[in-house]
C-alpha positions in Angstrom: 20.4 -17.7 14.3 19.3 -15.6 12.0 16.6 -12.8 12.9 14.8 -11.3 10.5 14.1 -7.3 11.5 11.9 -7.1 9.1 9.0 -9.2 9.9 9.7 -7.8 13.5 9.0 -4.3 12.2 5.8 -5.1 10.1 4.4 -6.2 13.6 5.5 -3.3 15.2 3.4 -1.2 12.5 0.5 -3.6 13.0 0.6 -2.7 16.6 0.6 0.9 16.1 -2.6 0.4 13.5 -4.4 -1.4 15.8 -3.2 1.0 18.0 -1.4 0.8 21.5 -2.7 -2.5 23.5 -4.5 -0.6 26.7 -6.7 1.2 23.8 -10.2 -0.1 23.7 -11.3 -3.0 21.2 -15.8 -2.9 21.9 -17.7 -1.0 19.6 -19.9 1.4 20.4 -22.5 3.6 18.1 -21.4 7.3 16.9 -25.6 8.3 17.5 -24.9 7.6 21.0 -21.9 10.0 21.6 -21.6 13.8 21.6 -19.8 14.5 18.2 -16.9 16.8 20.5 -16.0 13.9 21.7 -15.4 11.9 18.8 -11.3 11.2 18.0 -10.1 11.1 14.8 -6.8 8.8 14.2 -5.5 7.7 10.5 -2.9 5.5 10.2 -1.5 4.6 6.8 1.5 2.8 6.0 3.2 2.7 2.5 5.9 -0.6 2.5 7.6 -1.2 -1.1 8.0 -4.7 -0.4 4.1 -5.5 -0.6 4.0 -2.2 -2.8 0.6 -1.1 -1.7 -0.1 1.6 1.1 -3.5 0.8 3.5 -5.1 3.0 5.3 -7.0 2.3 9.1 -8.8 4.5 10.9 -10.8 4.0 14.0 -13.3 7.1 14.9 -13.5 7.0 19.0 -15.6 8.1 22.4 -13.4 10.4 24.3 -9.5 9.6 23.1 -7.0 7.9 21.5 -7.8 4.8 23.7 -11.7 5.4 24.0 -14.9 3.2 22.8 -14.6 2.3 18.9 -17.4 4.0 16.9 -19.5 2.5 13.9 -20.5 5.9 12.1 -24.3 5.8 12.2 -25.5 8.2 9.0 -25.5 11.1 8.0 -22.2 10.3 9.5 -19.5 8.8 7.5 -16.2 9.0 6.3 -15.1 9.7 2.7 -11.3 8.7 0.9 -10.4 10.7 -1.9 -13.9 10.4 -2.7 -15.1 7.1 -1.8 -17.2 6.3 0.6 -15.8 2.9 3.5 -17.7 0.8 5.0 -17.3 0.5 8.2 -15.6 -3.2 9.1 -14.3 -5.0 13.0 -12.1 -7.6 14.7 -11.7 -9.3 18.1 -8.7 -7.2 18.0 -9.4 -3.7 17.0 -12.8 -3.0 17.4 -14.1 -1.0 14.6 -12.4 -0.1 11.8 -12.3 1.3 8.5 -10.4 0.5 5.9 -8.4 1.4 2.9 -5.5 -0.6 0.6 -4.2 0.9 -2.6 -1.9 -1.0 -5.0 1.6 1.5 -5.4 1.1 2.8 -8.7 -1.9 5.1 -7.0 -1.1 4.8 -3.8 2.0 8.4 -4.2 1.0 12.1 -4.2 -2.1 14.0 -2.0 -5.0 11.6 -0.9 -8.2 13.5 1.3 -9.8 12.9 3.8 -13.4 13.5 5.0 -16.0 13.1 8.3 -19.3 13.7 8.4 -20.4 13.3 12.1 -24.4 13.6 13.1 -24.5 16.8 12.6 -23.0 17.3 9.0 -20.2 19.2 10.0 -17.4 18.0 7.6 -13.8 17.5 8.9 -12.1 17.3 5.8 -7.8 16.5 6.0 -5.4 15.3 3.5 -1.7 13.2 4.0 0.3 13.0 1.3 2.9 9.5 0.4 6.6 10.8 -0.8 9.3 10.2 -2.2 11.5 8.4 0.0 14.0 5.3 -0.6 18.0 4.8 0.2 20.6 5.9 -2.0 24.3 5.3 -3.2 23.6 2.5 -0.9 27.4 0.6 -0.9 27.6 -2.7 -2.7 30.1 -3.8 0.6 30.9 -3.0 3.9 34.6 -3.1 5.6 34.3 -4.4 9.9 37.1 -2.6 9.5 35.6 2.2 9.2 32.1 2.9 10.2 29.5 3.5 7.2 27.4 6.3 5.8 24.3 5.3 4.8 22.2 7.8 3.1 18.8 8.5 2.6 16.3 11.3 0.5 13.3 11.6 2.3 11.1 14.8 2.8 12.0 17.4 5.5 11.2 15.5 8.7 9.7 17.8 11.7 9.1 17.9 15.5 8.4 14.0 16.3 10.1 12.8 12.1 12.3 10.1 12.4 13.9 8.3 9.6 14.9 4.2 10.8 17.7 2.0 9.4 17.4 -1.8 10.1 19.4 -4.9 9.4 17.6 -8.8 8.4 18.7 -12.0 7.4 21.2 -11.5 10.6 22.1 -12.7 13.8 23.6 -8.7 15.5 20.7 -6.9 14.4 20.2 -2.9 14.5 17.9 -0.5 14.8 20.1 3.1 14.8 17.2 6.5 14.4 17.7 9.7 12.7 15.8 12.7 14.6 13.9 15.9 13.0 16.8 17.4 14.8 20.0 15.4 13.2 21.7 17.6 10.9 21.3 16.2 7.6 19.9 13.0 5.3 22.4 9.9 6.6 22.6 7.7 8.7 26.2 5.9 10.3 26.5 3.1 10.8 29.1 2.2 13.8 32.0 0.0 13.7 31.0 -2.3 16.6 27.8 -3.0 14.9 29.8 -3.7 11.7 31.6 -5.1 13.9 29.7 -7.7 15.4 28.3 -9.7 12.0 29.4 -13.0 12.1 28.4 -14.1 7.8 29.2 -11.9 5.5 26.1 -9.8 4.3 22.8 -8.6 5.7 20.5 -7.0 4.6 19.4 -3.2 4.9 15.6 -1.3 5.2 14.2 1.8 6.0 10.9 3.0 7.7 10.1 7.0 7.7 7.6 7.9 10.5 5.2 10.9 10.1 3.2 12.2 12.6 0.7 15.0 11.7 -2.4 16.9 13.5 -5.6 17.3 11.9 -6.6 20.6 9.8 -9.9 19.7 10.5 -11.3 18.4 14.5 -13.5 18.7 16.7 -12.8 19.3 19.8 -11.2 16.0 20.6 -8.9 16.6 18.1 -7.1 13.5 16.4 -4.2 12.7 14.0 -2.4 11.0 11.2 0.2 8.7 11.0 1.6 7.5 8.0 5.2 5.4 8.0 6.9 4.0 4.4 9.3 1.5 4.5 12.0 0.4 1.7 12.7 -2.5 0.0 15.4 -4.7 1.9 18.9 -4.0 0.3 21.5 -6.6 0.4 25.1 -5.6 1.6 28.5 -7.4 1.1 31.0 -7.5 4.2 33.9 -8.3 4.0 37.3 -8.1 6.7 
């Protein structure tokens, strides 16, 4: 039976953006907490297959797992100058969401959180060029294969992940910021495990950044970009 690695990948992204399972989904009011204890979390994903970017912003009391907060006026959150309204769900609690079409995704974007005391915390993120390059149309099961990618400079905990789809023997290979070059090698044993005549390859870029401007509690920006799947044929 064929499994969809891409489906698992998107579920993983959704879980990351809605925070880990131990995070609170309770909803509080920002006016009721010390403003220095507000943690800013910004989760962004660009999916080339859907050609859109989704931002999920959450403001939490006392850390990444704390109670989600509704921002009470004059507190507010703006994305590229646009004031966003709060949304909520039973699973995620309170959050602020923005969706951009592909053509509006690339480049820098501005995030501005204003607290009750009217202090502004301005931060940025960018969607940059990320793609698989020189993907062979066919691969031999008798030798390791190399897949190259183009990506912004990786640092710290950044990584690129190469995954398969439409296969009975899926695999995922991670390229870390400390690894050299812009290429990922598919080991011979992974190719030999394949029973089908083809599979799809896609890549994910993960970047995490601390905030330039933040309250005492801190915060983070996570940016994930996912490429379109590319079909590769196999031969013995």
